[in-house]
C-alpha positions as CSV (number, residue, x, y, z in Angstrom):
1,M,0.0,0.0,0.0
2,N,1.2,3.5,-0.9
3,P,2.6,5.5,2.1
4,L,0.3,8.4,0.9
5,F,-2.4,6.4,2.7
6,L,-0.9,7.8,5.9
7,L,-1.9,11.3,4.8
8,A,-5.6,10.2,4.2
9,L,-5.5,8.6,7.7
10,I,-4.4,11.8,9.4
11,I,-6.9,13.9,7.4
12,T,-9.9,11.7,8.4
13,P,-10.2,12.8,12.1
14,L,-9.1,16.3,11.3
15,L,-11.8,16.8,8.7
16,G,-14.3,14.7,10.7
17,G,-13.8,16.7,13.9
18,F,-13.9,20.1,12.0
19,C,-17.3,19.2,10.5
20,I,-18.8,19.0,14.0
21,I,-18.6,22.8,14.4
22,P,-20.7,23.9,11.4
23,Q,-23.2,21.1,11.8
24,H,-24.5,22.6,15.1
25,F,-25.6,19.3,16.5
26,D,-28.5,19.9,18.9
27,D,-29.0,16.2,19.5
28,D,-26.4,14.6,21.9
29,R,-27.1,11.1,20.5
30,K,-26.5,12.1,16.9
31,R,-23.3,13.9,17.8
32,S,-22.1,11.0,19.8
33,I,-22.7,8.5,17.0
34,Y,-21.0,10.7,14.5
35,A,-17.9,11.4,16.7
36,E,-17.5,7.7,17.7
37,A,-17.9,6.7,14.0
38,V,-15.1,9.0,12.9
39,V,-12.8,7.8,15.7
40,C,-13.5,4.1,15.1
41,L,-13.0,4.6,11.3
42,T,-9.7,6.2,12.0
43,S,-8.6,3.3,14.3
44,V,-9.6,0.8,11.6
45,L,-7.6,2.7,9.0
46,I,-4.6,2.7,11.4
47,W,-4.6,-1.1,11.6
48,I,-4.9,-1.4,7.9
49,A,-1.9,1.0,7.5
50,I,0.1,-1.0,10.1
51,A,-0.6,-4.2,8.1
52,K,-0.3,-2.9,4.6
53,V,1.8,0.2,4.3
54,Q,5.4,-0.5,3.3
55,R,7.9,-0.1,6.2
56,G,10.6,2.5,6.1
57,R,9.6,4.1,2.8
58,P,9.1,7.9,3.5
59,V,6.9,9.9,1.2
60,V,7.2,13.7,0.8
61,I,3.9,15.6,1.0
62,Y,5.0,19.2,0.8
63,S,8.4,20.9,0.5
64,F,9.1,24.3,2.0
65,T,12.7,24.4,0.8
66,E,15.2,21.8,-0.3
67,D,15.9,20.7,3.3
68,F,12.7,21.5,5.1
69,F,9.6,19.4,4.0
70,I,6.6,17.5,5.3
71,E,7.2,13.8,5.1
72,F,5.5,10.7,6.5
73,C,6.8,7.2,7.1
74,M,5.7,3.9,8.8
75,D,8.4,2.4,11.0
76,G,8.6,0.6,14.4
77,P,8.0,3.6,16.8
78,A,5.3,4.9,14.5
79,M,3.5,1.5,14.6
80,L,3.8,1.4,18.4
81,F,2.5,4.9,19.1
82,A,-0.3,4.9,16.4
83,G,-1.4,1.4,17.5
84,M,-1.5,2.4,21.1
85,I,-3.7,5.5,20.6
86,S,-5.9,3.6,18.1
87,I,-7.1,1.4,21.0
88,L,-7.3,4.1,23.7
89,W,-9.2,6.8,21.8
90,P,-12.4,4.8,20.8
91,L,-12.6,3.4,24.4
92,V,-12.6,6.8,26.1
93,M,-15.1,8.5,23.8
94,P,-18.2,6.9,25.4
95,Y,-16.8,8.0,28.8
96,A,-16.6,11.5,27.5
97,F,-20.2,11.4,26.2
98,E,-21.6,10.6,29.6
99,Y,-19.2,12.9,31.5
100,M,-20.0,15.9,29.3
101,E,-23.7,15.2,29.1
102,H,-24.8,18.2,31.1
103,E,-22.0,20.6,30.1
104,R,-22.1,23.5,27.7
105,R,-20.2,24.1,24.4
106,K,-20.2,20.3,23.6
107,N,-19.9,20.8,19.8
108,G,-16.6,22.7,20.2
109,F,-15.4,20.2,22.8
110,F,-15.9,17.1,20.7
111,A,-14.7,18.9,17.5
112,F,-11.3,19.6,19.1
113,Y,-11.3,16.2,20.8
114,V,-11.6,14.4,17.5
115,M,-9.2,16.7,15.7
116,T,-6.5,16.0,18.3
117,Y,-6.6,12.4,17.2
118,G,-5.4,13.3,13.7
119,I,-2.7,15.7,14.9
120,T,-1.3,13.0,17.3
121,L,-1.2,10.6,14.3
122,G,0.8,13.3,12.4
123,I,3.4,13.2,15.2
124,A,3.4,9.4,15.1
125,F,4.0,9.1,11.3
126,A,6.4,12.1,11.0
127,A,9.5,11.0,9.1
128,N,11.7,14.0,9.9
129,M,12.2,16.8,12.4
130,T,10.4,19.4,10.4
131,T,7.2,17.3,10.2
132,L,7.4,16.4,13.9
133,Y,7.8,20.0,14.8
134,V,4.8,21.2,12.7
135,F,2.4,18.7,14.2
136,Y,3.9,19.2,17.7
137,E,3.0,22.9,17.5
138,M,-0.5,22.1,16.1
139,L,-1.1,19.8,19.0
140,S,-0.5,22.7,21.4
141,L,-2.9,24.9,19.6
142,V,-5.7,22.5,19.2
143,T,-5.6,21.3,22.8
144,I,-5.6,24.8,24.4
145,P,-9.5,25.1,24.0
146,L,-9.9,21.7,25.6
147,V,-7.9,22.7,28.7
148,S,-9.8,26.0,28.9
149,H,-13.2,24.4,28.2
150,Y,-15.0,25.4,31.4
151,M,-14.1,29.1,30.8
152,D,-13.9,29.9,34.5
153,H,-11.0,31.6,36.2
154,E,-9.2,28.3,37.0
155,S,-9.6,26.9,33.5
156,M,-8.6,30.1,31.7
157,Y,-5.5,30.3,33.9
158,A,-4.7,26.7,33.1
159,G,-5.1,27.3,29.4
160,R,-2.8,30.4,29.5
161,K,-0.1,28.5,31.5
162,Y,-0.4,25.5,29.2
163,A,0.0,27.7,26.1
164,A,3.0,29.6,27.5
165,F,4.9,26.5,28.5
166,T,4.2,24.4,25.4
167,I,4.7,27.1,22.8
168,G,7.7,28.4,24.7
169,G,9.1,24.8,24.7
170,A,8.6,24.6,21.0
171,S,10.6,27.8,20.6
172,L,13.5,26.0,22.3
173,A,13.1,22.9,20.2
174,F,13.1,25.0,17.0
175,F,16.9,25.5,17.4
176,A,17.4,21.8,17.5
177,V,15.1,21.3,14.5
178,V,17.1,23.8,12.4
179,M,20.5,22.5,13.4
180,T,19.8,18.8,13.0
181,T,18.2,19.5,9.6
182,L,21.2,21.4,8.4
183,W,23.7,18.9,9.8
184,G,22.7,16.2,7.4
185,N,20.0,14.2,5.8
186,S,17.4,16.9,6.3
187,G,16.7,15.7,9.9
188,R,15.3,12.4,8.7
189,F,14.6,9.7,11.3
190,I,17.1,6.9,10.9
191,Y,17.7,4.3,13.6
192,G,21.1,5.1,15.2
193,G,21.1,8.8,14.2
194,S,21.2,10.9,11.0
195,V,23.3,13.8,12.3
196,K,26.8,14.0,10.8
197,A,29.0,15.9,13.3
198,A,31.9,15.4,15.6
199,P,30.8,13.8,18.9
200,G,32.5,16.5,21.1
201,S,30.9,19.4,19.2
202,V,29.7,22.1,21.7
203,I,27.1,23.2,19.2
204,L,25.9,19.6,18.8
205,Q,25.5,19.2,22.6
206,T,23.8,22.6,22.9
207,A,21.3,21.8,20.2
208,F,20.6,18.5,21.8
209,L,19.8,20.1,25.2
210,F,17.6,22.7,23.5
211,G,15.7,19.9,21.8
212,F,15.5,17.8,25.0
213,F,14.1,20.6,27.2
214,G,12.0,22.0,24.4
215,F,10.3,18.8,23.5
216,G,10.5,17.8,27.1
217,V,8.0,20.5,28.1
218,K,5.2,18.2,27.0
219,A,6.9,15.3,28.8
220,A,6.8,17.6,31.9
221,I,10.5,17.5,32.6
222,F,11.8,19.5,35.6
223,P,11.7,22.6,35.9
224,L,9.1,22.8,33.1
225,H,6.6,20.5,34.6
226,S,4.1,22.7,36.6
227,W,1.7,23.2,33.6
228,L,0.6,19.6,33.9
229,P,-1.0,19.6,37.4
230,T,-2.5,23.0,36.6
231,A,-4.1,21.5,33.5
232,S,-6.1,19.1,35.6
233,A,-8.7,21.9,35.7
234,A,-9.8,20.5,32.3
235,P,-12.6,18.0,32.0
236,T,-11.5,14.5,33.0
237,P,-11.8,13.1,29.4
238,V,-9.2,15.7,28.5
239,T,-7.0,15.1,31.5
240,A,-7.1,11.3,31.0
241,L,-6.6,11.0,27.2
242,L,-4.6,14.1,26.3
243,H,-2.6,14.7,29.5
244,A,-2.0,11.1,30.4
245,V,-1.5,9.8,26.9
246,A,-1.6,11.9,23.7
247,V,0.0,15.2,24.7
248,V,2.6,14.0,27.2
249,N,3.4,10.8,25.3
250,S,4.0,13.0,22.3
251,G,6.7,14.8,24.3
252,V,8.3,11.4,25.2
253,F,8.0,10.2,21.6
254,A,9.6,13.4,20.3
255,V,12.6,12.9,22.7
256,L,12.8,9.3,21.6
257,R,13.1,10.4,18.0
258,L,15.6,13.1,18.9
259,V,17.9,10.7,20.9
260,W,17.7,7.5,18.9
261,Y,16.8,8.6,15.3
262,V,18.5,12.0,14.9
263,F,21.5,12.3,17.2
264,G,22.0,8.7,17.9
265,P,23.5,6.9,20.9
266,E,27.0,6.8,19.3
267,L,27.2,10.6,19.2
268,L,25.6,11.1,22.6
269,T,27.3,8.4,24.8
270,G,29.8,10.0,27.2
271,T,28.8,13.6,26.5
272,K,28.0,16.1,29.2
273,A,24.7,16.9,27.4
274,A,23.5,13.3,27.6
275,D,24.5,13.1,31.3
276,I,22.6,16.4,32.1
277,A,19.5,15.1,30.4
278,L,19.6,11.7,32.2
279,L,20.2,13.2,35.6
280,T,17.4,15.7,35.1
281,A,15.0,12.8,34.2
282,E,16.1,10.9,37.3
283,F,15.6,13.9,39.6
284,T,12.2,14.6,38.1
285,L,10.9,11.1,38.7
286,V,11.7,11.3,42.4
287,Y,10.8,15.0,42.9
288,A,7.4,14.6,41.3
289,A,6.6,11.4,43.2
290,F,7.0,13.2,46.5
291,L,5.0,16.2,45.3
292,A,2.2,13.7,44.6
293,V,2.4,12.4,48.2
294,K,1.8,16.0,49.4
295,E,-1.0,16.8,47.0
296,R,-4.6,16.6,48.3
297,H,-6.5,17.3,45.1
298,F,-7.4,14.0,43.5
299,K,-6.6,14.8,39.9
300,R,-3.6,17.0,40.6
301,R,-2.1,14.1,42.7
302,L,-2.5,11.8,39.6
303,A,-1.0,14.6,37.4
304,Y,2.2,14.7,39.6
305,S,2.3,10.9,39.3
306,T,2.2,11.4,35.5
307,V,5.1,13.8,35.7
308,S,7.1,11.2,37.6
309,N,6.2,8.3,35.3
310,L,7.0,10.3,32.2
311,S,10.6,10.6,33.5
312,Y,10.6,6.8,34.0
313,M,10.2,6.6,30.2
314,L,12.8,9.3,29.5
315,T,15.3,7.6,31.9
316,G,15.0,4.4,29.8
317,I,15.4,6.2,26.5
318,L,18.4,8.3,27.8
319,L,20.4,5.3,29.0
320,L,21.4,5.0,25.4
321,T,21.2,1.2,25.3
322,P,18.7,-0.9,23.3
323,Y,17.5,-2.5,26.5
324,G,16.9,0.9,28.0
325,L,15.0,2.0,24.9
326,E,12.9,-1.2,25.1
327,A,12.0,-0.6,28.7
328,G,11.2,3.1,28.1
329,M,8.8,2.2,25.3
330,M,7.3,-0.6,27.4
331,H,6.5,1.8,30.2
332,M,5.0,4.3,27.7
333,V,2.5,1.7,26.7
334,F,1.7,0.2,30.1
335,H,1.6,3.6,31.9
336,S,-0.9,4.8,29.4
337,V,-3.3,1.9,30.2
338,I,-2.8,2.3,34.0
339,K,-3.0,6.1,34.2
340,M,-6.0,6.2,31.9
341,S,-7.8,3.9,34.3
342,L,-6.8,6.0,37.3
343,F,-7.9,9.3,35.8
344,L,-11.2,7.8,34.7
345,C,-11.8,6.5,38.2
346,A,-11.0,9.9,39.7
347,G,-13.3,11.5,37.2
348,A,-16.1,9.1,38.0
349,F,-15.8,9.9,41.7
350,M,-15.8,13.7,40.9
351,H,-18.7,13.3,38.5
352,M,-20.9,11.3,40.9
353,T,-20.1,13.2,44.1
354,G,-19.2,16.8,43.1
355,N,-16.1,16.4,45.3
356,A,-12.5,16.7,44.2
357,Y,-10.2,16.1,47.2
358,V,-8.6,12.9,48.4
359,Y,-10.0,13.1,51.9
360,E,-13.5,13.4,50.4
361,V,-13.1,9.8,49.2
362,N,-13.7,8.7,52.8
363,G,-15.9,5.6,52.6
364,V,-17.0,6.2,49.0
365,G,-15.5,2.9,47.9
366,R,-18.3,1.1,49.7
367,Q,-20.8,2.9,47.5
368,M,-18.8,3.0,44.2
369,K,-17.5,-0.5,44.5
370,V,-16.6,-1.1,40.8
371,T,-14.9,2.2,40.4
372,F,-12.7,1.9,43.4
373,I,-11.9,-1.8,42.9
374,F,-10.5,-1.0,39.5
375,Y,-8.8,2.1,40.8
376,T,-7.1,-0.1,43.4
377,L,-6.1,-2.6,40.7
378,S,-4.4,0.2,38.7
379,A,-2.8,1.6,41.8
380,L,-1.2,-1.8,42.6
381,S,0.0,-2.0,39.0
382,L,1.5,1.5,39.0
383,T,3.3,0.7,42.3
384,G,4.9,-2.3,40.6
385,I,3.1,-5.4,42.0
386,P,3.8,-8.6,40.1
387,L,1.2,-10.1,37.7
388,L,0.2,-6.6,36.7
389,C,1.7,-4.7,33.7
390,G,3.3,-1.9,35.7
391,F,5.6,-4.4,37.4
392,V,6.8,-5.7,34.0
393,S,7.9,-2.3,32.7
394,K,9.4,-1.1,36.0
395,W,11.3,-4.3,36.4
396,H,12.8,-3.9,32.9
397,L,13.7,-0.2,33.7
398,V,15.6,-1.2,36.8
399,L,17.4,-4.0,34.9
400,A,18.3,-1.5,32.2
401,C,19.9,0.8,34.7
402,L,21.9,-2.1,36.3
403,R,23.0,-3.4,32.9
404,R,24.5,-0.1,31.9
405,A,26.6,-0.3,35.1
406,D,27.9,3.2,35.7
407,M,27.3,5.7,38.5
408,I,24.6,7.7,36.7
409,S,22.6,4.6,35.9
410,Y,22.9,3.3,39.4
411,I,21.5,6.6,40.6
412,G,18.7,6.0,38.2
413,G,18.0,2.5,39.5
414,A,17.9,3.9,43.1
415,A,15.6,6.7,42.0
416,L,13.2,4.2,40.4
417,I,12.9,2.2,43.6
418,L,12.5,5.2,45.8
419,S,9.7,6.7,43.6
420,A,8.0,3.3,43.6
421,F,7.7,3.5,47.4
422,A,6.3,7.0,47.1
423,C,3.9,5.7,44.4
424,A,2.5,3.2,46.9
425,V,1.8,5.9,49.4
426,Y,0.1,8.4,47.0
427,T,-2.1,5.8,45.2
428,L,-2.9,3.1,47.7
429,S,-3.7,5.6,50.5
430,V,-6.7,6.6,48.4
431,S,-7.9,3.0,48.2
432,I,-7.5,2.6,52.0
433,R,-9.5,5.7,52.6
434,A,-12.2,4.7,50.2
435,F,-12.8,1.2,51.7
436,F,-11.7,1.9,55.3
437,P,-12.8,5.4,56.1
438,I,-11.3,7.6,58.8
439,T,-14.0,8.4,61.3
440,G,-14.4,11.7,63.1
441,T,-16.4,14.6,61.8
442,D,-14.2,17.2,63.5
443,W,-11.1,16.0,61.7
444,Y,-12.9,16.0,58.4
445,Q,-14.3,19.5,58.7
446,A,-10.9,20.9,59.9
447,A,-9.1,19.5,56.9
448,R,-11.8,20.5,54.4
449,P,-11.2,23.9,52.5
450,A,-14.2,26.0,51.7
451,S,-13.9,25.3,48.0
452,A,-13.4,21.5,48.4
453,S,-16.9,20.5,47.2
454,T,-16.7,22.1,43.8
455,E,-13.1,22.7,42.7
456,G,-12.2,20.7,39.7
457,A,-15.5,18.9,39.5
458,P,-17.8,19.1,36.4
459,A,-20.6,21.6,36.5
460,A,-23.4,19.0,36.7
461,A,-21.8,17.4,39.7
462,A,-21.1,20.7,41.5
463,A,-24.7,21.7,41.0
464,R,-26.2,18.7,42.7
465,T,-25.8,18.1,46.4
466,K,-25.3,14.5,47.5
467,K,-26.2,15.0,51.1
468,G,-28.8,12.4,52.0
469,K,-28.5,10.8,48.6
470,T,-26.8,7.6,47.9
471,V,-23.7,7.8,45.7
472,T,-23.4,5.0,43.1
473,D,-21.1,3.9,40.3
474,P,-21.5,5.9,37.1
475,G,-23.4,4.6,34.1
476,I,-22.2,1.9,31.7
477,R,-20.6,4.4,29.3
478,M,-18.2,5.6,32.0
479,L,-17.7,2.2,33.6
480,L,-16.9,0.3,30.4
481,P,-13.5,1.8,29.6
482,I,-12.5,1.5,33.3
483,V,-13.2,-2.2,33.3
484,V,-11.6,-2.8,29.9
485,F,-8.4,-1.0,30.9
486,G,-8.4,-3.1,34.1
487,I,-8.6,-6.3,32.0
488,I,-5.8,-5.1,29.7
489,N,-3.7,-4.3,32.8
490,V,-4.0,-7.9,34.0
491,I,-3.5,-9.5,30.5
492,F,-0.3,-7.7,29.9
493,G,0.9,-8.4,33.4
494,V,0.4,-12.1,33.0
495,F,1.2,-12.4,29.3
496,P,3.7,-9.6,28.4
497,H,5.9,-11.7,26.0
498,P,4.3,-10.8,22.6
499,L,4.6,-7.1,23.3
500,V,8.1,-7.6,24.8
501,K,9.2,-9.3,21.6
502,L,7.8,-6.5,19.4
503,L,9.6,-3.9,21.5
504,E,12.9,-5.8,21.4
505,A,12.6,-5.7,17.6
506,I,11.9,-2.0,17.5
507,A,14.7,-1.2,20.0
508,S,17.2,-3.1,18.0
509,G,16.3,-1.3,14.8
510,M,14.7,-4.2,13.0
């Protein structure tokens, strides 16, 4: 199949999402059927492309100059990233339909939500730095309205902060894009690196650090991470899919391309720039884990957890060994499944109760049994308990650090273990509180801020008071993806070998 098929695949959700705006859907059911159909069609086309499009054959779509052009290609990382989002996106759409049922501006919300799918695919199939950069910037622009959807003070502030960080980060990355494009082969993605320069070049190392921190903004690297917890003001479908999967994983994916397919491990190994990047990732994963322990807002706690786990992935990639790359990609896949489930469970709690803080979970697990059973399952997986997928990727990451066998990698291994202990505290403490409540009205009222019952909760939940009314699990549209992600979590934890073999092949350049 011609690689031009990839262009049609990207255009499908872009055009499909855009058409929601002029249609002025006044029927939720029609809008939901249309949006889900576009998303499912796109996912089917992705799997046709994975099966049929010729591997490693780039196709130029548009040329700005002789060296700067838009180009798409299907290779190992593209297959992995596109295949992953093709499963996650259709599953989360029904959750979004129920969650947003009583909200305003739904046409605009779902238009941008669907269009984001196409732009994320543009990042996945990008064949050079110019293409990656163009879609990376487009992703920032199309997700700003989603972050600011509620249009209140908190959401508008979150949108401005998100825009400032991500667009500012792209400005840093632009230097790396220009330099790597001019240094050779038009910035094309070639396993092992396409840059032709002396390993000790100061300009080379500077360009790498600009690219790492620029693209790393979306991966929430320290000190450019604070936008992510703030963006939890967005509706939970946005927080879950975009800020636990699409947006943040696009940052990790861009760094993966920069490290392994542009500069290459041979040029970076032993350089100060690579050491700075690795140490920054190791610091971030510990620092953010302990911020999560302190955080009392439910979604912001999970957002700090995401900051930590994104640096798990970056640590694996920056070890500059095939085994480290394999482990980093593995955690990208497994963390997406786990964190999607955690965010969806948090959103279900907020949606059904109108509450947003961890201490307000007190005893709710006995009423929302399905939600908090699957929350606990995902919390155990993220902590690294065997027979769940989180254990598999974290174990491979620790082994990758030990196999590299130098001081920086040993520090990384210790950081991974330390953050796993913090992870147990900030995730499982919620489960304990949900099923084994702390009694004492005085303590509860003393700890509760005045805004606790509404902050971060959807408008419909904030408007209804649950006093004297039984709280239950949400409807089937919200529960279905939570249950499915829980099942996937267990399946990959017990039978990870097929995915491990695929990742081994990608990490070795096959």
